CHARMM internal coordinates of N, CA and C (Angstrom, degrees):
IC EDIT
DIST 1 N 1 CA 1.4489
DIST 1 CA 1 C 1.5246
ANGL 1 N 1 CA 1 C 109.11
DIST 1 C 2 N 1.2874
ANGL 1 CA 1 C 2 N 117.40
DIHE 1 N 1 CA 1 C 2 N 120.17
DIST 2 N 2 CA 1.4592
ANGL 1 C 2 N 2 CA 122.89
DIHE 1 CA 1 C 2 N 2 CA -179.40
DIST 2 CA 2 C 1.5249
ANGL 2 N 2 CA 2 C 110.20
DIHE 1 C 2 N 2 CA 2 C -79.81
DIST 2 C 3 N 1.3262
ANGL 2 CA 2 C 3 N 116.36
DIHE 2 N 2 CA 2 C 3 N 145.62
DIST 3 N 3 CA 1.4692
ANGL 2 C 3 N 3 CA 118.72
DIHE 2 CA 2 C 3 N 3 CA 178.61
DIST 3 CA 3 C 1.5232
ANGL 3 N 3 CA 3 C 111.12
DIHE 2 C 3 N 3 CA 3 C -68.77
DIST 3 C 4 N 1.3126
ANGL 3 CA 3 C 4 N 115.38
DIHE 3 N 3 CA 3 C 4 N 142.86
DIST 4 N 4 CA 1.4647
ANGL 3 C 4 N 4 CA 119.63
DIHE 3 CA 3 C 4 N 4 CA 179.11
DIST 4 CA 4 C 1.5234
ANGL 4 N 4 CA 4 C 109.72
DIHE 3 C 4 N 4 CA 4 C -82.70
DIST 4 C 5 N 1.3049
ANGL 4 CA 4 C 5 N 116.12
DIHE 4 N 4 CA 4 C 5 N 171.52
DIST 5 N 5 CA 1.4617
ANGL 4 C 5 N 5 CA 121.81
DIHE 4 CA 4 C 5 N 5 CA -179.38
DIST 5 CA 5 C 1.5216
ANGL 5 N 5 CA 5 C 110.26
DIHE 4 C 5 N 5 CA 5 C -62.32
DIST 5 C 6 N 1.3253
ANGL 5 CA 5 C 6 N 117.95
DIHE 5 N 5 CA 5 C 6 N -33.91
DIST 6 N 6 CA 1.4638
ANGL 5 C 6 N 6 CA 120.99
DIHE 5 CA 5 C 6 N 6 CA -179.26
DIST 6 CA 6 C 1.5288
ANGL 6 N 6 CA 6 C 110.69
DIHE 5 C 6 N 6 CA 6 C -69.35
DIST 6 C 7 N 1.3087
ANGL 6 CA 6 C 7 N 117.28
DIHE 6 N 6 CA 6 C 7 N -39.08
DIST 7 N 7 CA 1.4606
ANGL 6 C 7 N 7 CA 120.24
DIHE 6 CA 6 C 7 N 7 CA 178.07
DIST 7 CA 7 C 1.5297
ANGL 7 N 7 CA 7 C 110.75
DIHE 6 C 7 N 7 CA 7 C -65.23
DIST 7 C 8 N 1.3056
ANGL 7 CA 7 C 8 N 116.61
DIHE 7 N 7 CA 7 C 8 N -42.71
DIST 8 N 8 CA 1.4690
ANGL 7 C 8 N 8 CA 120.69
DIHE 7 CA 7 C 8 N 8 CA 178.30
DIST 8 CA 8 C 1.5215
ANGL 8 N 8 CA 8 C 110.01
DIHE 7 C 8 N 8 CA 8 C -63.67
DIST 8 C 9 N 1.3217
ANGL 8 CA 8 C 9 N 117.67
DIHE 8 N 8 CA 8 C 9 N -42.56
DIST 9 N 9 CA 1.4584
ANGL 8 C 9 N 9 CA 122.41
DIHE 8 CA 8 C 9 N 9 CA 179.84
DIST 9 CA 9 C 1.5321
ANGL 9 N 9 CA 9 C 110.76
DIHE 8 C 9 N 9 CA 9 C -61.97
DIST 9 C 10 N 1.3042
ANGL 9 CA 9 C 10 N 117.93
DIHE 9 N 9 CA 9 C 10 N -43.20
DIST 10 N 10 CA 1.4705
ANGL 9 C 10 N 10 CA 121.48
DIHE 9 CA 9 C 10 N 10 CA 178.64
DIST 10 CA 10 C 1.5197
ANGL 10 N 10 CA 10 C 110.60
DIHE 9 C 10 N 10 CA 10 C -63.04
DIST 10 C 11 N 1.3162
ANGL 10 CA 10 C 11 N 117.99
DIHE 10 N 10 CA 10 C 11 N -41.02
DIST 11 N 11 CA 1.4639
ANGL 10 C 11 N 11 CA 121.60
DIHE 10 CA 10 C 11 N 11 CA 178.58
DIST 11 CA 11 C 1.5229
ANGL 11 N 11 CA 11 C 110.42
DIHE 10 C 11 N 11 CA 11 C -64.46
DIST 11 C 12 N 1.3277
ANGL 11 CA 11 C 12 N 117.25
DIHE 11 N 11 CA 11 C 12 N -43.65
DIST 12 N 12 CA 1.4690
ANGL 11 C 12 N 12 CA 121.06
DIHE 11 CA 11 C 12 N 12 CA 179.52
DIST 12 CA 12 C 1.5265
ANGL 12 N 12 CA 12 C 110.49
DIHE 11 C 12 N 12 CA 12 C -62.15
DIST 12 C 13 N 1.3120
ANGL 12 CA 12 C 13 N 117.46
DIHE 12 N 12 CA 12 C 13 N -43.30
DIST 13 N 13 CA 1.4676
ANGL 12 C 13 N 13 CA 121.22
DIHE 12 CA 12 C 13 N 13 CA 179.18
DIST 13 CA 13 C 1.5310
ANGL 13 N 13 CA 13 C 110.20
DIHE 12 C 13 N 13 CA 13 C -63.72
DIST 13 C 14 N 1.3206
ANGL 13 CA 13 C 14 N 117.21
DIHE 13 N 13 CA 13 C 14 N -42.20
DIST 14 N 14 CA 1.4663
ANGL 13 C 14 N 14 CA 120.48
DIHE 13 CA 13 C 14 N 14 CA 179.39
DIST 14 CA 14 C 1.5251
ANGL 14 N 14 CA 14 C 110.80
DIHE 13 C 14 N 14 CA 14 C -63.02
DIST 14 C 15 N 1.3231
ANGL 14 CA 14 C 15 N 117.72
DIHE 14 N 14 CA 14 C 15 N -41.46
DIST 15 N 15 CA 1.4590
ANGL 14 C 15 N 15 CA 121.29
DIHE 14 CA 14 C 15 N 15 CA 179.33
DIST 15 CA 15 C 1.5196
ANGL 15 N 15 CA 15 C 110.64
DIHE 14 C 15 N 15 CA 15 C -64.51
DIST 15 C 16 N 1.3212
ANGL 15 CA 15 C 16 N 117.37
DIHE 15 N 15 CA 15 C 16 N -43.21
DIST 16 N 16 CA 1.4623
ANGL 15 C 16 N 16 CA 120.87
DIHE 15 CA 15 C 16 N 16 CA 179.19
DIST 16 CA 16 C 1.5252
ANGL 16 N 16 CA 16 C 110.22
DIHE 15 C 16 N 16 CA 16 C -63.44
DIST 16 C 17 N 1.3137
ANGL 16 CA 16 C 17 N 117.62
DIHE 16 N 16 CA 16 C 17 N -40.42
DIST 17 N 17 CA 1.4583
ANGL 16 C 17 N 17 CA 120.33
DIHE 16 CA 16 C 17 N 17 CA 179.60
DIST 17 CA 17 C 1.5262
ANGL 17 N 17 CA 17 C 111.85
DIHE 16 C 17 N 17 CA 17 C -67.95
DIST 17 C 18 N 1.3258
ANGL 17 CA 17 C 18 N 116.60
DIHE 17 N 17 CA 17 C 18 N -37.46
DIST 18 N 18 CA 1.4690
ANGL 17 C 18 N 18 CA 120.21
DIHE 17 CA 17 C 18 N 18 CA -178.78
DIST 18 CA 18 C 1.5228
ANGL 18 N 18 CA 18 C 112.53
DIHE 17 C 18 N 18 CA 18 C -72.52
DIST 18 C 19 N 1.3018
ANGL 18 CA 18 C 19 N 117.78
DIHE 18 N 18 CA 18 C 19 N -46.06
DIST 19 N 19 CA 1.4551
ANGL 18 C 19 N 19 CA 121.75
DIHE 18 CA 18 C 19 N 19 CA -172.42
DIST 19 CA 19 C 1.5233
ANGL 19 N 19 CA 19 C 113.59
DIHE 18 C 19 N 19 CA 19 C -101.37
DIST 19 C 20 N 1.2927
ANGL 19 CA 19 C 20 N 118.37
DIHE 19 N 19 CA 19 C 20 N -19.75
DIST 20 N 20 CA 1.4544
ANGL 19 C 20 N 20 CA 121.57
DIHE 19 CA 19 C 20 N 20 CA -177.39
DIST 20 CA 20 C 1.5191
ANGL 20 N 20 CA 20 C 111.07
DIHE 19 C 20 N 20 CA 20 C 83.57
DIST 20 C 21 N 1.3017
ANGL 20 CA 20 C 21 N 115.99
DIHE 20 N 20 CA 20 C 21 N 150.10
DIST 21 N 21 CA 1.4611
ANGL 20 C 21 N 21 CA 120.66
DIHE 20 CA 20 C 21 N 21 CA -176.30
DIST 21 CA 21 C 1.5226
ANGL 21 N 21 CA 21 C 111.86
DIHE 20 C 21 N 21 CA 21 C -68.15
DIST 21 C 22 N 1.3254
ANGL 21 CA 21 C 22 N 118.01
DIHE 21 N 21 CA 21 C 22 N -26.47
DIST 22 N 22 CA 1.4659
ANGL 21 C 22 N 22 CA 120.76
DIHE 21 CA 21 C 22 N 22 CA -178.54
DIST 22 CA 22 C 1.5118
ANGL 22 N 22 CA 22 C 113.61
DIHE 21 C 22 N 22 CA 22 C -70.85
DIST 22 C 23 N 1.3227
ANGL 22 CA 22 C 23 N 117.74
DIHE 22 N 22 CA 22 C 23 N -31.30
DIST 23 N 23 CA 1.4632
ANGL 22 C 23 N 23 CA 120.50
DIHE 22 CA 22 C 23 N 23 CA -177.38
DIST 23 CA 23 C 1.5128
ANGL 23 N 23 CA 23 C 113.33
DIHE 22 C 23 N 23 CA 23 C -89.26
DIST 23 C 24 N 1.3123
ANGL 23 CA 23 C 24 N 118.39
DIHE 23 N 23 CA 23 C 24 N -13.91
DIST 24 N 24 CA 1.4631
ANGL 23 C 24 N 24 CA 120.95
DIHE 23 CA 23 C 24 N 24 CA -177.01
DIST 24 CA 24 C 1.5298
ANGL 24 N 24 CA 24 C 113.33
DIHE 23 C 24 N 24 CA 24 C -58.76
DIST 24 C 25 N 1.3368
ANGL 24 CA 24 C 25 N 120.61
DIHE 24 N 24 CA 24 C 25 N -44.72
DIST 25 N 25 CA 1.4624
ANGL 24 C 25 N 25 CA 118.82
DIHE 24 CA 24 C 25 N 25 CA 178.31
DIST 25 CA 25 C 1.5304
ANGL 25 N 25 CA 25 C 112.73
DIHE 24 C 25 N 25 CA 25 C -60.11
DIST 25 C 26 N 1.3228
ANGL 25 CA 25 C 26 N 116.85
DIHE 25 N 25 CA 25 C 26 N -37.59
DIST 26 N 26 CA 1.4634
ANGL 25 C 26 N 26 CA 121.12
DIHE 25 CA 25 C 26 N 26 CA 178.16
DIST 26 CA 26 C 1.5298
ANGL 26 N 26 CA 26 C 110.52
DIHE 25 C 26 N 26 CA 26 C -65.84
DIST 26 C 27 N 1.3127
ANGL 26 CA 26 C 27 N 117.01
DIHE 26 N 26 CA 26 C 27 N -43.15
DIST 27 N 27 CA 1.4647
ANGL 26 C 27 N 27 CA 121.28
DIHE 26 CA 26 C 27 N 27 CA 179.57
DIST 27 CA 27 C 1.5240
ANGL 27 N 27 CA 27 C 110.41
DIHE 26 C 27 N 27 CA 27 C -64.67
DIST 27 C 28 N 1.3323
ANGL 27 CA 27 C 28 N 117.19
DIHE 27 N 27 CA 27 C 28 N -43.21
DIST 28 N 28 CA 1.4624
ANGL 27 C 28 N 28 CA 120.92
DIHE 27 CA 27 C 28 N 28 CA 179.37
DIST 28 CA 28 C 1.5327
ANGL 28 N 28 CA 28 C 110.81
DIHE 27 C 28 N 28 CA 28 C -65.52
DIST 28 C 29 N 1.3356
ANGL 28 CA 28 C 29 N 117.00
DIHE 28 N 28 CA 28 C 29 N -37.13
DIST 29 N 29 CA 1.4640
ANGL 28 C 29 N 29 CA 120.37
DIHE 28 CA 28 C 29 N 29 CA 177.15
DIST 29 CA 29 C 1.5220
ANGL 29 N 29 CA 29 C 111.30
DIHE 28 C 29 N 29 CA 29 C -63.84
DIST 29 C 30 N 1.3361
ANGL 29 CA 29 C 30 N 116.55
DIHE 29 N 29 CA 29 C 30 N -42.59
DIST 30 N 30 CA 1.4606
ANGL 29 C 30 N 30 CA 120.74
DIHE 29 CA 29 C 30 N 30 CA 177.84
DIST 30 CA 30 C 1.5244
ANGL 30 N 30 CA 30 C 110.92
DIHE 29 C 30 N 30 CA 30 C -64.87
DIST 30 C 31 N 1.3124
ANGL 30 CA 30 C 31 N 116.33
DIHE 30 N 30 CA 30 C 31 N -38.90
DIST 31 N 31 CA 1.4638
ANGL 30 C 31 N 31 CA 120.77
DIHE 30 CA 30 C 31 N 31 CA 178.08
DIST 31 CA 31 C 1.5287
ANGL 31 N 31 CA 31 C 110.55
DIHE 30 C 31 N 31 CA 31 C -64.19
DIST 31 C 32 N 1.3205
ANGL 31 CA 31 C 32 N 116.72
DIHE 31 N 31 CA 31 C 32 N -42.25
DIST 32 N 32 CA 1.4687
ANGL 31 C 32 N 32 CA 121.11
DIHE 31 CA 31 C 32 N 32 CA 179.21
DIST 32 CA 32 C 1.5310
ANGL 32 N 32 CA 32 C 110.55
DIHE 31 C 32 N 32 CA 32 C -63.42
DIST 32 C 33 N 1.3312
ANGL 32 CA 32 C 33 N 117.10
DIHE 32 N 32 CA 32 C 33 N -41.03
DIST 33 N 33 CA 1.4667
ANGL 32 C 33 N 33 CA 120.51
DIHE 32 CA 32 C 33 N 33 CA 177.81
DIST 33 CA 33 C 1.5220
ANGL 33 N 33 CA 33 C 110.43
DIHE 32 C 33 N 33 CA 33 C -62.72
DIST 33 C 34 N 1.3221
ANGL 33 CA 33 C 34 N 116.96
DIHE 33 N 33 CA 33 C 34 N -39.73
DIST 34 N 34 CA 1.4602
ANGL 33 C 34 N 34 CA 120.86
DIHE 33 CA 33 C 34 N 34 CA 178.45
DIST 34 CA 34 C 1.5162
ANGL 34 N 34 CA 34 C 112.06
DIHE 33 C 34 N 34 CA 34 C -63.89
DIST 34 C 35 N 1.3178
ANGL 34 CA 34 C 35 N 116.96
DIHE 34 N 34 CA 34 C 35 N -42.17
DIST 35 N 35 CA 1.4664
ANGL 34 C 35 N 35 CA 121.42
DIHE 34 CA 34 C 35 N 35 CA 179.16
DIST 35 CA 35 C 1.5307
ANGL 35 N 35 CA 35 C 110.13
DIHE 34 C 35 N 35 CA 35 C -65.26
DIST 35 C 36 N 1.3362
ANGL 35 CA 35 C 36 N 117.06
DIHE 35 N 35 CA 35 C 36 N -42.22
DIST 36 N 36 CA 1.4667
ANGL 35 C 36 N 36 CA 120.79
DIHE 35 CA 35 C 36 N 36 CA 178.65
DIST 36 CA 36 C 1.5212
ANGL 36 N 36 CA 36 C 110.76
DIHE 35 C 36 N 36 CA 36 C -62.83
DIST 36 C 37 N 1.3264
ANGL 36 CA 36 C 37 N 116.68
DIHE 36 N 36 CA 36 C 37 N -42.11
DIST 37 N 37 CA 1.4592
ANGL 36 C 37 N 37 CA 121.12
DIHE 36 CA 36 C 37 N 37 CA 179.25
DIST 37 CA 37 C 1.5315
ANGL 37 N 37 CA 37 C 110.37
DIHE 36 C 37 N 37 CA 37 C -63.68
DIST 37 C 38 N 1.3204
ANGL 37 CA 37 C 38 N 116.69
DIHE 37 N 37 CA 37 C 38 N -40.84
DIST 38 N 38 CA 1.4637
ANGL 37 C 38 N 38 CA 121.49
DIHE 37 CA 37 C 38 N 38 CA 179.11
DIST 38 CA 38 C 1.5264
ANGL 38 N 38 CA 38 C 110.72
DIHE 37 C 38 N 38 CA 38 C -63.07
DIST 38 C 39 N 1.3336
ANGL 38 CA 38 C 39 N 116.79
DIHE 38 N 38 CA 38 C 39 N -45.59
DIST 39 N 39 CA 1.4634
ANGL 38 C 39 N 39 CA 120.77
DIHE 38 CA 38 C 39 N 39 CA 179.01
DIST 39 CA 39 C 1.5257
ANGL 39 N 39 CA 39 C 111.23
DIHE 38 C 39 N 39 CA 39 C -63.57
DIST 39 C 40 N 1.3301
ANGL 39 CA 39 C 40 N 116.77
DIHE 39 N 39 CA 39 C 40 N -39.60
DIST 40 N 40 CA 1.4639
ANGL 39 C 40 N 40 CA 120.93
DIHE 39 CA 39 C 40 N 40 CA 178.21
DIST 40 CA 40 C 1.5244
ANGL 40 N 40 CA 40 C 110.54
DIHE 39 C 40 N 40 CA 40 C -63.01
DIST 40 C 41 N 1.3270
ANGL 40 CA 40 C 41 N 116.45
DIHE 40 N 40 CA 40 C 41 N -41.82
DIST 41 N 41 CA 1.4618
ANGL 40 C 41 N 41 CA 120.48
DIHE 40 CA 40 C 41 N 41 CA 177.74
DIST 41 CA 41 C 1.5192
ANGL 41 N 41 CA 41 C 112.13
DIHE 40 C 41 N 41 CA 41 C -62.78
DIST 41 C 42 N 1.3203
ANGL 41 CA 41 C 42 N 116.78
DIHE 41 N 41 CA 41 C 42 N -41.29
DIST 42 N 42 CA 1.4663
ANGL 41 C 42 N 42 CA 120.02
DIHE 41 CA 41 C 42 N 42 CA 177.89
DIST 42 CA 42 C 1.5238
ANGL 42 N 42 CA 42 C 111.07
DIHE 41 C 42 N 42 CA 42 C -63.63
DIST 42 C 43 N 1.3303
ANGL 42 CA 42 C 43 N 116.49
DIHE 42 N 42 CA 42 C 43 N -41.55
DIST 43 N 43 CA 1.4644
ANGL 42 C 43 N 43 CA 120.66
DIHE 42 CA 42 C 43 N 43 CA -179.61
DIST 43 CA 43 C 1.5247
ANGL 43 N 43 CA 43 C 110.24
DIHE 42 C 43 N 43 CA 43 C -64.74
DIST 43 C 44 N 1.3290
ANGL 43 CA 43 C 44 N 117.15
DIHE 43 N 43 CA 43 C 44 N -42.34
DIST 44 N 44 CA 1.4635
ANGL 43 C 44 N 44 CA 120.36
DIHE 43 CA 43 C 44 N 44 CA 179.18
DIST 44 CA 44 C 1.5233
ANGL 44 N 44 CA 44 C 110.90
DIHE 43 C 44 N 44 CA 44 C -64.02
DIST 44 C 45 N 1.3246
ANGL 44 CA 44 C 45 N 116.15
DIHE 44 N 44 CA 44 C 45 N -38.99
DIST 45 N 45 CA 1.4620
ANGL 44 C 45 N 45 CA 120.09
DIHE 44 CA 44 C 45 N 45 CA 178.65
DIST 45 CA 45 C 1.5278
ANGL 45 N 45 CA 45 C 110.66
DIHE 44 C 45 N 45 CA 45 C -64.14
DIST 45 C 46 N 1.3297
ANGL 45 CA 45 C 46 N 116.79
DIHE 45 N 45 CA 45 C 46 N -42.45
DIST 46 N 46 CA 1.4642
ANGL 45 C 46 N 46 CA 120.75
DIHE 45 CA 45 C 46 N 46 CA 178.06
DIST 46 CA 46 C 1.5276
ANGL 46 N 46 CA 46 C 110.82
DIHE 45 C 46 N 46 CA 46 C -63.14
DIST 46 C 47 N 1.3383
ANGL 46 CA 46 C 47 N 116.76
DIHE 46 N 46 CA 46 C 47 N -40.70
DIST 47 N 47 CA 1.4634
ANGL 46 C 47 N 47 CA 120.60
DIHE 46 CA 46 C 47 N 47 CA 179.00
DIST 47 CA 47 C 1.5293
ANGL 47 N 47 CA 47 C 110.95
DIHE 46 C 47 N 47 CA 47 C -63.38
DIST 47 C 48 N 1.3358
ANGL 47 CA 47 C 48 N 116.94
DIHE 47 N 47 CA 47 C 48 N -40.16
DIST 48 N 48 CA 1.4583
ANGL 47 C 48 N 48 CA 120.46
DIHE 47 CA 47 C 48 N 48 CA 178.79
DIST 48 CA 48 C 1.5268
ANGL 48 N 48 CA 48 C 111.01
DIHE 47 C 48 N 48 CA 48 C -64.74
DIST 48 C 49 N 1.3248
ANGL 48 CA 48 C 49 N 117.28
DIHE 48 N 48 CA 48 C 49 N -41.16
DIST 49 N 49 CA 1.4543
ANGL 48 C 49 N 49 CA 121.20
DIHE 48 CA 48 C 49 N 49 CA 179.22
DIST 49 CA 49 C 1.5270
ANGL 49 N 49 CA 49 C 110.80
DIHE 48 C 49 N 49 CA 49 C -64.45
DIST 49 C 50 N 1.3383
ANGL 49 CA 49 C 50 N 116.57
DIHE 49 N 49 CA 49 C 50 N -39.31
DIST 50 N 50 CA 1.4703
ANGL 49 C 50 N 50 CA 120.17
DIHE 49 CA 49 C 50 N 50 CA 178.42
DIST 50 CA 50 C 1.5249
ANGL 50 N 50 CA 50 C 110.50
DIHE 49 C 50 N 50 CA 50 C -64.44
DIST 50 C 51 N 1.3344
ANGL 50 CA 50 C 51 N 117.23
DIHE 50 N 50 CA 50 C 51 N -39.30
DIST 51 N 51 CA 1.4573
ANGL 50 C 51 N 51 CA 120.59
DIHE 50 CA 50 C 51 N 51 CA 179.37
DIST 51 CA 51 C 1.5275
ANGL 51 N 51 CA 51 C 111.09
DIHE 50 C 51 N 51 CA 51 C -66.69
DIST 51 C 52 N 1.3296
ANGL 51 CA 51 C 52 N 117.05
DIHE 51 N 51 CA 51 C 52 N -36.99
DIST 52 N 52 CA 1.4602
ANGL 51 C 52 N 52 CA 121.13
DIHE 51 CA 51 C 52 N 52 CA 178.81
DIST 52 CA 52 C 1.5322
ANGL 52 N 52 CA 52 C 110.66
DIHE 51 C 52 N 52 CA 52 C -67.08
DIST 52 C 53 N 1.3272
ANGL 52 CA 52 C 53 N 117.15
DIHE 52 N 52 CA 52 C 53 N -39.07
DIST 53 N 53 CA 1.4567
ANGL 52 C 53 N 53 CA 121.76
DIHE 52 CA 52 C 53 N 53 CA -177.27
DIST 53 CA 53 C 1.5310
ANGL 53 N 53 CA 53 C 112.81
DIHE 52 C 53 N 53 CA 53 C -78.43
DIST 53 C 54 N 1.3270
ANGL 53 CA 53 C 54 N 117.57
DIHE 53 N 53 CA 53 C 54 N -26.76
DIST 54 N 54 CA 1.4512
ANGL 53 C 54 N 54 CA 121.72
DIHE 53 CA 53 C 54 N 54 CA -177.09
DIST 54 CA 54 C 1.5290
ANGL 54 N 54 CA 54 C 110.50
DIHE 53 C 54 N 54 CA 54 C -125.65
DIST 54 C 55 N 1.3214
ANGL 54 CA 54 C 55 N 118.30
DIHE 54 N 54 CA 54 C 55 N 70.64
DIST 55 N 55 CA 1.4732
ANGL 54 C 55 N 55 CA 118.48
DIHE 54 CA 54 C 55 N 55 CA 179.13
DIST 55 CA 55 C 1.5343
ANGL 55 N 55 CA 55 C 109.72
DIHE 54 C 55 N 55 CA 55 C -69.82
DIST 55 C 56 N 1.3151
ANGL 55 CA 55 C 56 N 115.71
DIHE 55 N 55 CA 55 C 56 N 137.91
DIST 56 N 56 CA 1.4651
ANGL 55 C 56 N 56 CA 119.73
DIHE 55 CA 55 C 56 N 56 CA -177.81
DIST 56 CA 56 C 1.4933
ANGL 56 N 56 CA 56 C 110.94
DIHE 55 C 56 N 56 CA 56 C -108.56
END
COOR INIT
IC SEED 1 N 1 CA 1 C
IC BUILD
């Protein structure tokens, strides 16, 4: 079951009230850095597996 627009709106309002509008850009920036780091780690892991399977 996908969340409705009202559920998403309530969550957004709760987050703004908890953290304040001033800190949201900082939190989103930190979240983006975490996602980028995670993707980089996955890519490195895939590269290592390819090297193990195809030694040259």
